[in-house]
N, CA, C and O of each residue as an XYZ file, in Angstrom:
260
protein
N      44.207    117.590    -69.929
C      44.286    116.152    -69.783
C      44.181    115.493    -71.158
O      43.323    115.856    -71.961
N      45.031    114.554    -71.415
C      45.029    113.878    -72.715
C      43.953    112.791    -72.754
O      43.598    112.207    -71.731
N      43.452    112.541    -73.948
C      42.461    111.484    -74.114
C      43.108    110.123    -73.969
O      44.291    109.945    -74.260
N      42.310    109.158    -73.513
C      42.806    107.787    -73.422
C      42.797    107.153    -74.810
O      41.947    107.466    -75.643
N      43.749    106.265    -75.043
C      43.793    105.529    -76.302
C      42.949    104.273    -76.164
O      42.925    103.643    -75.107
N      42.259    103.914    -77.234
C      41.437    102.714    -77.196
C      42.180    101.551    -77.841
O      42.837    101.708    -78.870
N      42.064    100.390    -77.222
C      42.639     99.172    -77.779
C      41.726     98.654    -78.877
O      40.509     98.596    -78.702
N      42.308     98.279    -80.004
C      41.545     97.705    -81.111
C      41.159     96.280    -80.733
O      42.030     95.425    -80.579
N      39.869     96.018    -80.583
C      39.417     94.735    -80.041
C      39.726     93.569    -80.984
O      40.019     92.467    -80.523
N      39.663     93.799    -82.296
C      39.987     92.738    -83.237
C      41.458     92.353    -83.179
O      41.796     91.173    -83.263
N      42.332     93.344    -83.036
C      43.767     93.060    -82.938
C      44.104     92.404    -81.607
O      45.017     91.580    -81.537
N      43.383     92.757    -80.557
C      43.642     92.165    -79.245
C      43.331     90.679    -79.219
O      43.948     89.928    -78.462
N      42.377     90.246    -80.043
C      42.022     88.828    -80.101
C      43.015     88.025    -80.930
O      43.157     86.820    -80.722
N      43.705     88.671    -81.865
C      44.533     87.945    -82.825
C      46.029     88.040    -82.581
O      46.789     87.220    -83.096
N      46.467     89.022    -81.807
C      47.895     89.241    -81.606
C      48.192     89.371    -80.122
O      47.327     89.729    -79.323
N      49.465     89.064    -79.766
C      49.895     89.301    -78.399
C      51.278     89.926    -78.425
O      52.069     89.691    -79.339
N      51.556     90.731    -77.400
C      52.833     91.411    -77.273
C      53.509     90.899    -76.010
O      52.903     90.874    -74.939
N      54.773     90.489    -76.140
C      55.511     89.946    -75.014
C      56.093     91.076    -74.173
O      55.964     92.251    -74.515
N      56.735     90.704    -73.066
C      57.352     91.715    -72.205
C      58.501     92.424    -72.894
O      58.794     93.580    -72.588
N      59.153     91.740    -73.822
C      60.254     92.355    -74.563
C      59.760     93.104    -75.800
O      60.553     93.456    -76.674
N      58.432     93.350    -75.874
C      57.785     94.148    -76.929
C      57.852     93.505    -78.309
O      57.856     94.213    -79.316
N      57.904     92.167    -78.375
C      57.788     91.471    -79.643
C      56.319     91.168    -79.900
O      55.571     90.857    -78.974
N      55.911     91.260    -81.159
C      54.521     91.022    -81.532
C      54.419     89.638    -82.164
O      55.187     89.310    -83.068
N      53.465     88.820    -81.690
C      53.250     87.486    -82.219
C      51.824     87.364    -82.724
O      50.890     87.914    -82.139
N      51.671     86.623    -83.837
C      50.344     86.384    -84.384
C      50.067     84.895    -84.334
O      50.976     84.075    -84.459
N      48.803     84.556    -84.150
C      48.427     83.150    -84.123
C      48.252     82.645    -85.547
O      47.873     83.398    -86.444
N      48.530     81.381    -85.739
C      48.438     80.779    -87.056
C      46.975     80.571    -87.437
O      46.147     80.233    -86.591
N      46.669     80.773    -88.705
C      45.303     80.561    -89.180
C      45.083     79.108    -89.567
O      46.029     78.321    -89.570
N      43.870     78.748    -89.887
C      43.445     77.408    -90.293
C      43.667     76.370    -89.205
O      43.968     75.218    -89.520
N      43.528     76.736    -87.939
C      43.859     75.775    -86.882
C      42.851     75.820    -85.742
O      43.244     75.663    -84.585
N      41.569     76.027    -86.022
C      40.629     76.129    -84.918
C      39.527     75.065    -84.925
O      39.095     74.642    -83.853
N      39.061     74.621    -86.089
C      38.010     73.599    -86.103
C      38.127     72.779    -87.378
O      38.852     73.159    -88.298
N      37.419     71.657    -87.439
C      37.496     70.697    -88.540
C      38.929     70.204    -88.745
O      39.405     70.100    -89.875
N      39.608     69.904    -87.639
C      41.022     69.546    -87.716
C      41.250     68.118    -88.196
O      42.373     67.774    -88.564
N      40.213     67.273    -88.205
C      40.402     65.896    -88.651
C      40.648     65.817    -90.146
O      41.215     64.836    -90.626
N      40.232     66.834    -90.890
C      40.408     66.829    -92.341
C      41.711     67.476    -92.788
O      41.984     67.538    -93.986
N      42.527     67.963    -91.843
C      43.721     68.715    -92.203
C      44.979     67.915    -91.910
O      44.981     67.035    -91.050
N      46.045     68.228    -92.629
C      47.301     67.518    -92.488
C      47.922     67.775    -91.126
O      47.747     68.842    -90.539
N      48.650     66.784    -90.634
C      49.286     66.868    -89.323
C      50.344     67.973    -89.280
O      50.469     68.682    -88.281
N      51.105     68.114    -90.372
C      52.169     69.121    -90.385
C      51.597     70.533    -90.352
O      52.212     71.434    -89.782
N      50.436     70.736    -90.952
C      49.822     72.064    -90.912
C      49.375     72.431    -89.512
O      49.393     73.603    -89.138
N      48.976     71.437    -88.737
C      48.494     71.698    -87.378
C      49.639     71.827    -86.378
O      49.507     72.484    -85.346
N      50.759     71.194    -86.698
C      51.830     71.073    -85.708
C      52.747     72.288    -85.652
O      53.059     72.766    -84.561
N      53.181     72.795    -86.788
C      54.260     73.777    -86.804
C      53.746     75.209    -86.829
O      52.707     75.509    -87.417
N      54.505     76.085    -86.173
C      54.304     77.518    -86.296
C      53.017     78.046    -85.713
O      52.314     78.808    -86.376
N      52.682     77.662    -84.479
C      51.420     78.152    -83.930
C      51.486     79.649    -83.669
O      50.554     80.369    -84.025
N      52.563     80.139    -83.056
C      52.755     81.580    -82.863
C      53.946     82.014    -83.691
O      55.041     81.473    -83.536
N      53.747     82.983    -84.568
C      54.822     83.496    -85.399
C      55.029     84.976    -85.087
O      54.080     85.717    -84.833
N      56.306     85.384    -85.115
C      56.632     86.773    -84.804
C      56.335     87.678    -85.997
O      56.605     87.323    -87.144
N      55.781     88.841    -85.711
C      55.498     89.848    -86.727
C      56.599     90.895    -86.647
O      56.899     91.400    -85.565
N      57.203     91.224    -87.783
C      58.324     92.161    -87.789
C      58.046     93.301    -88.768
O      57.135     93.230    -89.592
N      58.857     94.351    -88.654
C      58.815     95.451    -89.609
C      57.721     96.463    -89.323
O      57.335     96.688    -88.176
N      57.234     97.063    -90.397
C      56.236     98.118    -90.286
C      54.915     97.586    -89.749
O      54.168     98.320    -89.102
N      54.620     96.316    -90.012
C      53.383     95.727    -89.507
C      53.398     95.653    -87.991
O      52.382     95.915    -87.348
N      54.542     95.299    -87.410
C      54.658     95.228    -85.953
C      54.492     96.614    -85.327
O      53.878     96.754    -84.269
N      55.031     97.615    -85.972
C      54.900     98.985    -85.458
C      53.437     99.429    -85.473
O      52.970    100.070    -84.531
N      52.717     99.087    -86.543
C      51.304     99.433    -86.635
C      50.493     98.725    -85.550
O      49.592     99.318    -84.956
N      50.821     97.441    -85.291
C      50.087     96.682    -84.285
C      50.344     97.204    -82.883
O      49.462     97.141    -82.027
N      51.534     97.713    -82.639
C      51.821     98.296    -81.320
C      50.986     99.548    -81.086
O      50.650     99.862    -79.944
N      50.645    100.270    -82.161
C      49.768    101.421    -82.015
C      48.326    101.000    -81.759
O      47.585    101.705    -81.073
N      47.921     99.841    -82.313
C      46.561     99.352    -82.096
C      46.375     98.759    -80.704
O      45.256     98.689    -80.195
N      47.484     98.329    -80.087
C      47.440     97.707    -78.759
C      48.289     98.525    -77.789
O      49.372     98.086    -77.401
N      47.817     99.706    -77.391
C      48.681    100.606    -76.615
C      48.953    100.147    -75.195
O      49.978    100.532    -74.632
N      48.093     99.347    -74.586
C      48.247     99.009    -73.168
C      48.633     97.559    -72.959
O      48.490     97.051    -71.847
N      49.110     96.881    -73.967
C      49.511     95.483    -73.828
C      50.966     95.396    -73.458
O      51.496     94.297    -73.294
């Protein structure tokens, strides 16, 4: 019997994988003290797609997503 793979808990909080197996990361600098930040920084690009070797590595960290 093969061992189960463990999901990396830090990666599970920061990234999500869609049904079509695309990896998305949440934008940083957008969680608190938002009154002091520019509107354009808060508005655009909340979820950005991760591509290349980084996406492949993240798929290994999140085996059951």
